[in-house]
N, C-alpha and C positions, 0 to 999 in steps of 0.2 A: 460730184458723182459718187456713186457708191457701189461696191462690189466690182465683179469683172463680168465680161462677156458670157463667161461660163457659169456663173453663180445663178441659180434659181431662187426667186421669192415666191412663195404662196401665202396668200391671205385667205384665211377660213373664217368665215363670220356666219351668225345666225343667232337666234334667240336661244335661251337657256334650255338645256337638255335637247340640242338639236343633233348633238353628236360630234361637235367639232373637236373636243379633246380627243375623243375615241378614234376620230379620223386622222388626228395629227399624231397619236401614238402609234396607229397602224402604219401611216408613211414612214416613221422613224424605224420602227420594227423591220419593216421590208427593205428600206433602203440601207439602214446600217450607220456607221460613223460618217461624220460629215455634213450632218443635217441638223441644224439647231432649231429648238422649238422656243418661241417667244410667246409665252401663255399670258394674255391678259389678266386672268385670274391670280396667277403666281405673282406677277409684278404689281398689280393693284392690291390684291387682298392679303397676300402673304409678306412680300418684301415692304411695301408702303403702309399697309392696312388702313387704305383711304377708301372712301366712298366714290361711286361712279358720278362724277358730274363734269361738265363743261370746263376746260381750263385745268383739269386736275394733274398733278405730278406725274400720275403713270403714264399719261400720253406721251409726255417727252422720253420717259425711261422706256417705254416700248419702241419707240423710233430710234432711240440711241443704241439699244440693245440689238436691234435688227440690223443696224448699220454696221455696228461694229462686228458682228458675227459674218455679214457679207463681207466686209473688208477683209477678215481675216480668212476668206476663202470659203466659208460654210454656204450651203444652200440653207434657207431661212423659211419656216413656217411660222407665221404670225397668226394666232388663233385667239378667238374671243368673241363676244357678242358685239363688241366694237361698233356700238350704235353710230350711225352715220352722222348725226348733228355734233356729237362730241369728238369723233375719232377721223371723220371724212377727210378734212384737211390735211392732217398728218400722213393719213395713208395715201393721198393724191400725192403730196411731195415725195413720199417715200418711193412711191411706182414711178414718178418722174426721174428721180435721181438715180435709181436702180440701172445700171449698165446692161444686165443680162436680162432674159425672159422673166415676165412678171405675170402671175395668173391669180385671178381672185375667183373665190367661190362662196356662195351663199347657201347654207343649208337651210331649206324652207320646211319647217316642221308645224303643221296646224297646232292651235291651242290645246285642244282635246288631247292630242299625242304629247304634247310638251308636259301636261298634267300627269299622264300617264308615266312617261320616262322619268321626270322627276321624282315620283313617288319611290323610286328604287334608289336615289342618289344620297350620300352620307349627309348632305345639308337638308334634306326633306323637312327634319324637324324644325330647323332654322328658318327656313323659307317656304311660307304657305302659300296656298293658290291665289289668295288675295294680291301677294306680293308678285307673283308670277303673272298674273293678270295685268298688273301695272306696268311690269317690264316689258312686256309682250308688245312686239311691233311687227306687224305683219310685212313682209317684202320690204324690209328697210335696207334697200339697195343703194349703192355709191351710185353716183352720177355717171353719165357717158357710157353705161352698159359695159364696165368692165368686170362684171361678175357674172359668172356662170350659175344658174340656181339648179340646185341639185335637190329633188324633192324626197319626201320622207319614204317613199317607195323603193330607193336605192338602198341596198344592204351594205351594211358596213364594208364588207370586203369588195363589193362593186364601186363603191366610192373611192376606196382607196386605189384600187386598180386604174380607174378612170383618171385620177388626179396624177398618178405616176406615169401613165401614158401621155396625157395631154402636156405635162410640164417636161417631158423627156427625162424625168428622173430614172425611170424605168430602165433607160439604156446608159445611165452613168455608173462609172464605179464608185462605190463607196470608199472612204478612206481607210487606212490600215485597220484591219478587223481585228 
């Protein structure tokens, strides 16, 4: 078992440029200290510099990092594309092992909107539309209906508000500010 009955685990998934990192940052900004961000891109691309593939080391590192933060009393937001076929088993185990409330969200953005949003990202020159199209997996949901789907029509502040309320984080105190 991991975490406490008070710790919250939030899993944010979706395709590239769906707004996951922005939502995670918004949650951290609004909540304050005591909320750990476990970003797939940071651990996979920066820390390990590895490709996204089944069985890759970043899957275990994401799991370990989330578990460590939960055990240390942090609320945790795990965010990334986290495609179901590579990360689903790990996320299912993490959910099952977490003692506190766990909430999953899938940010559903159509491919055309993905292209438009991606054009303004710093990696737009490295990742072209062909790669985005190859990566894109419509509604790549985890089994058992464990995720709430949030559409592209939900503004950033609306999505952050909704998650803060759904998870109860809106009513919990942040750590020492």
